[in-house]
N, C-alpha and C positions, 0 to 999 in steps of 0.2 A: 504493499500500499504506500501511496505517497504522503509526504508530509507526516511522517510519523509522529513528531513531537506535538502537531496539531490535533491529531486523532486521540493521542493519550489524554489530552486535556479536554476532549471534546464535550464532555457531560458535565453540567454545572448544576448544583443545587442551589435555587434561589429561596431565601427564607422568607418566613412571614413577615419579617421587618421590611424587606424589599416590596412585598406585595402592598403592605400597609403604605409605603411612599407612593404607590400609584404609578409605577413605571418600571421598565425592563432595563436592567443595567447590562445585560449580556448582548453585546453587538453582534450583528451577523458576521460569518467569517470573512465576508468580502470587504468589510470595513476595517478589519484588524489584520490585514496581510495573511488570513489563513490561520492566525493564532488566536483563539478565544480568550477574553480577558478573564482573569480569575478574581472572584469577588474578595474585596479587602475587609469584609465585615467578618466577625467572629464566626468561626464554624458552627453551624446549627446543631441543636441536640437532635437525638434520634426521633423524638416526637415531632420537632419541627420539620424534619426531613421528610416525614411520612405523614403529614397532615392534608395532603392533596384532597380538595373536594369538601373540606370541613372547616374552612375558614382560616387555615394556616397557610404554610409555604406551598410553592408549586415546583415541581421538578421540571426543569426546562433544559432541552438540549441546545447546543451551541448555534444551531442554525435555526432557531425559534420553534422547533418541535416541542410539543408539550406532552408530557405523560397523560394528562387528563384527556388529550385528544384521541387516545386509543380506547375507544368505547365499544367496539364489537369483537367478540371472540368468535372464531370459527373452527369448524371441525368438518372432517372428510364425511362425504356422503356417497357421491357417485365416483369420486376419484381422489388420490392423495392431494391435500391442500386446497380442495375446491370450494371451501367455506359453505358447503352444502347445508349444514347445520350452523345456525347463528344464535348468539344470545347477547344482549346489550347488557354491559356491566353496571350493576347497581352502584349506589354511592359507597356502600360498604365493601364492595368488591374492588372499586377503584382505590380505596384506602388500603386494602389487602395488597393490590398490586404495587402500590408505592411503597408499602413495607418491605417487599421481597426485593424490589429493584433499587438497592442502595448503590447508585452509580459511582460512589467514591471507592467501591471495593472492585470495580471492573478494571481489566486490563486488555490492551489490544491483543487480539489473536490472529494468527495466519489463516488465510482462507482454507476451507475444508470443502472437498468436492463429495466425499462419499462418508457413509457410516453415522450420519446424524439421524437422531429419532425425534420428531417434534413433540414437545410437551405441551406447549401453550402457544397459540398464534392469535395475534390481535391486529386490528387494523383501525384507521380513523373512519370517519362518517363517509368521506368521499371515496375511499377504497384506494387511495393513493400511497399512503404510507402505511408501512407494516412493521410490527416488532413481534419476534419469535423467540422463545425459549427452547433450546435444543438438548437433549441429552447426547453429549458426544463420547459416550463410553469412557475409555481411558482419558480422554481430553476434559472429562467432567461437564460442567454446565456452561453452555454457550448461548450468547445473546446476539441475535442479528437485528439489524435496522436496514430497511431498504426502502428506496423510493421507486415505485413502478413507473413513474413518468420519465424520470431522468436516467434511471438504471443504475443509480448510485447504491452502494451497500457497505455496510460496516459489520465487522464481527468482533466480539469481545468475550473473554472468559470471565466468570464469576464463581463465587463460593458455592461448594456443593449444596449448602442450605437452600440456596435459591432454587435449585432443581427440585428439591423436595416440596417447597412451598408452591413452586409453579405448577407441580403435579397435582397437588390438592386442589389449587384454585381451578385448574383446568378440568379436573373430574367433576367438580360441582357445576361448573358452567355447561359442560357437555351433557351432563345429565338434564339440565334444565332445557337446554337448546333442543334436544331430542324429544324431551316430553312435551314442550310447547308445539313443535312442528307435527309431531305424530298423534297429537291428541291425549297423551298420557294414559293413566290407568282409569278405570271406571269411577273412582272416587276423586279424580282430578288433582292428584297429590303428587305425581312424579315431577321431579325436578325442584322440589321446595328446599332442599336440603343446602344450607349455606354455611360453609366452613369459614369462621371468622379468625380462629386461632391455630393455623396450620403449625406455627412454630412449636406448639405444645406437643406435637405428634412426633413420634419416632420414624425413622425410615423404614423399619420393619412394619409398623402399621400401614404406612403410606403404600407400601408395596403389596400388602395383603389383599386376597380376593374378597374377603369379608368387607374391608373398608371400600373397596371399588363397588361392592354391592350396596352398601349403605348409602352411597351418593346417588343411587338411582331411585331411591326410595324417600319418602318424607321421614327423615331420620333425626334423632339426637345421637351424637357420637361422643363418647366419654373415653378418655385414656387415663387409666389409673385414677378414676373418680373425678377428673376434671372435664367438663364439658367443653367442646371446641367449636360447636355449631351455634348459630344464631337462635335466639328464642321465638322467632317468627313462626317456625314450623309447629312449635308447641301452641302458640296462640291461636293459629288457624285450626288446629285440630280441636281445641277446647271450645272454639266458636262454633265449630260444625256440631260438636255435642250439644251445645246450648241451643242450637236452632233446631235440633232434632233431625239432622241430615246424617249422611254416611262420610265416612273418613277413615284413614289408617295413620298411625303414628308408630315408628319403630325406635327402639332404644338399644344401640350397640355400645356395650360397655367392655372395652379391651383392657385386660388386667395382666400385669407383670408382677411375679413374685420370684425374684432370683432369676433362674433360667427357665421358669415355668411361663407358659402363655395361655391364657384362657380368654373366653368371650361369653358374655352373657347377653342374650337377645330377648327383648321383650316386645310383643306386638300388641298394641292396643287398637281395638277396631270398634268404630261406632256404626250401628245400623239403627238408622232412625233415632239416634241419640241414645240408644242403649249400648253401653260399652262392655266389651269382653277383653279378657288378657289371655295371652298364650306365652308360654315360657320355652326357651331352649338354650342350651349351654353346650360348650365343647372346649376340651383343652387343646385348642389349636385355632389359628386365625386363617387357615387354608381350607378348612372343610365347610360344606354347606350344613347349616343347622336346620334340625327337624323339630318342629313345635310338638309339645305334648298337648294335653287336653286344654281346652279353653275354660276360663272361669269367669263368671259375672263380676263386674264391678258396680258397686253400689254408690260410690262417691268419688268424685275425681276434682282435683283443683290444682292451681299453681299458686304457690304461697308467694308473698312479697320479698322472700328471700331466694326466690329462684328454684324451688323445690316442687317437683311434680309428685303430688301425693294421692293415694287412692286406697279405698277399702273395698273388700270383696270376699268371694268364696275361698281364694287361694290361701288366706291365712287369717288368724284371728287378730293380728296386729296391723295397724296401717302401714302401708309401703310407701316408700319415698325415695327419689333420686334427684340429686341436684342437676337440673338441665339447662341452667342459665349460668354461665360463667360469671364471677364476680366482677370481671373487667366490664360487664355491661350494666352492673348495678351500682358500682362504687367507683368514683373518679380516681381514688387513691388505692386502687386494688393491688397494684404492683408493689407499692410500698408495704401495703399490709402483709403481702405474701413473703416479701423479704424480711420484715420483722419477725413473722411468724417462723420462718426457716431458721433464722439466725438465733433467736431467743427462746421460742417455746419448744421447738422440736427436740433440742438436746435433753431436755429433762421431762419430756412427756412419755408416759403419763403421770408417773408417781409424784413429782414435785408440784404438779398442777391439778391434783385430785383433791387437794385439801390445803387450808391456810397455814402458814407458820412464819415465825420470825427468827428462826434458827435452824440450821440444817440438821441439828440433832432430834429435831421434832419429826423427822422422816426416816424411813428405812435407807440407810446409805447404801445398803447392798443392792437394793432395787434402783437407786438413783445411779449407782455405778453401771448397772446393767443398761439403763436407758442411755446414759452418756456414751457407753462403749458401742451400743448399737448405732447411734447416730454418727459417731466419728468413723467407725469401720464397716458400716453396712451390713453387720452380721452380729450374732449372739456371742457373748464371751465363752458360752459352752462350747462353741465351735473351736475356740482357741485354747481354753483351758480345761475343757471337761466339766467335772464337777468339783474340781479343787482350784479356787481362785486365789491368786497371789495377793497378799495383803499390801506388798510394796507397790504393785501396779494400781491397786485401788486407791492408795494414799495419793499417788502422783496424779492420777486422772481427777479425782474428786477435788484435789488441792487447785487445779487449774480453773475450777468453776465456783469453789466456795473458800471462804476464809476459815482459818482455824482447824483444818482437817489434819488429824494426827493418827498414828498407829493406835494410841490408846483410846481415842474417840471411837474409832471403828470397832475395836475389840471389846468395848464396853457395851456394844449392842447385844441384843438377845442372841444373835447369829454367832456371837463369839463361843458359844458352847461347841461349835463345830470346828473350832481353830486347832490346827496341827502345828505345834512349835517347830518340829522337825523340818517340815516342808515350808513352814510360813505361809500357810494357805488356810482358807475357810472352806469347808466342805458344805456345798449347796447344790440341791437337786431341783430347784425350781419350784413352781407351783404357786403362782401369784393370784390367779383367778381375776374376778372382776369383769364387768362388762365394758363395752367401748363407750367413749363419750367424744364429743366434738367441741372444739374451740375456735374462736376467730378473734383476731386483733381488731380493735375498733378505733383506737387513738393512742397517741403517745406524747410525751413531752420531755425535754431535757433541760436540767438547771445544773449548770457547771458539769461535774463529773457523774451526776446521777441521771439515769434513765428511768422514767415511770411509763410502764407499758399497761394499757388498759385493754383487757380481753373479756370475753363472755363464753359461757357454757350454752350450748344450744341443743335443741332436738335434732339428732342425725337424720330423722326421716322428713322433717319439715323445715329445717333451717331456722326455726323460731326460737329465740333466746329464752331460756328458763327464767322465771320469776326469781330474783335474788341470785342470779347466776353470774353477776358481773364481779371481776376481780382485778387487782392491779399488781404487777410484778416489779420490784424495784431492783435496779441493777446498777452497779458502779462501773463505769467505763474506765479502762486503763490507758496510759499513754501509749503503751506498745500495741494497742488494737484489740487486746483481750479484754475480758469483763468478769465480773463477780456477782453472783446472784445474792441478794441481801435478804429479801423477805417476799412472801406472796400472801396477800391480805385481801379481805373483802373490800370491794370498792365503795367507800363511804359516799362518793358523789352520784352513785346510780339510784 
């Protein structure tokens, strides 16, 4: 390609600040001697770069092409690349496209004549400009820009994550395109699945036949209990139930436990407003799932916390699943999750199941087990068997709590199992207790103290329990570590 230096700098992100100023600062190549100017403003944050279509910045190419102009997705019908099936991108899908096409990570690539597999093809309204994401096999993700009128084209390489996210977006768009053009299913539901958060999915899920199947149906998709699809499909199903009409809703829950893979599939069917539930499960993401018997559902609703709950013949207790991602409900959802993972997860569940002002008020043996599992991804039984070294316990607990000594640990009830010759405590497990769910609600920092507000909630509905609010006090250390100080009932709740 000619003008290599120009092409490497070809793509520039214009921030929301520039948009607010009401003008373009990126001059056409013809006015800059072929070299596009680089904005001197501060580099935008990830959110600013990906806010196209929502009042934020816009992604602009050097020759005035705009990402927002690529509004039509096309798929093969009568021949390769014929755009025989088409779907217009929604505002949410345009934001999704903006998130995956982070141009600052692109690099110029040499022309490739063979071996490319199209993952996502987009064009503008006039059918002149095209943008394609390709799977280049060993070459990884490739992005092509081409002008059908002038014959100009450019090719760039991009991170592998782009390929995964483009495949997810393309799958949902293709399902909708075919559903709209071929009339869909009898319930009119085909093509309603919208994947909003493909970055939460693993490559293994994206490549699985069950995931591809989910995109062709009105589905909620969960990966390790996190929903990645839009709530719109749930709202539409519940509206049909309320209207007394027909409809279907599928829930695909992909679960990973160590090396194990499983999928729970739930089908909810409305016939004239009367709902039935069918279940299927399989320890694989590759096999077709067969439904068992159907059960009547007597009550179904979506709570304000994004949980689809229902009651019926299949069980004595209400069933519930989170079907709306927190990112659709809370503007600070990402920060909440970061706080939860950093501060709640290490001591969950032992230290968060009751209130305390001193670590001696808890079972330090269990707290050690929780900390070990969080740091190592496995149980201390896997490493030590049933004889746990006291020295390791003192070291790990001392990194999270003040005043941890050998004497303190051995003064516990479990000290009766202490073996002085091996300096270990014999423990065979058996904690018991049911699951409980927590969510961070807010936090504040004063000097070195962090106060974290969180609440216990019903795992089936997402609704907080009465008097279920607590606050965790943490001292932040200069080296980036921290110490847990207390866990108390929240007096402000």
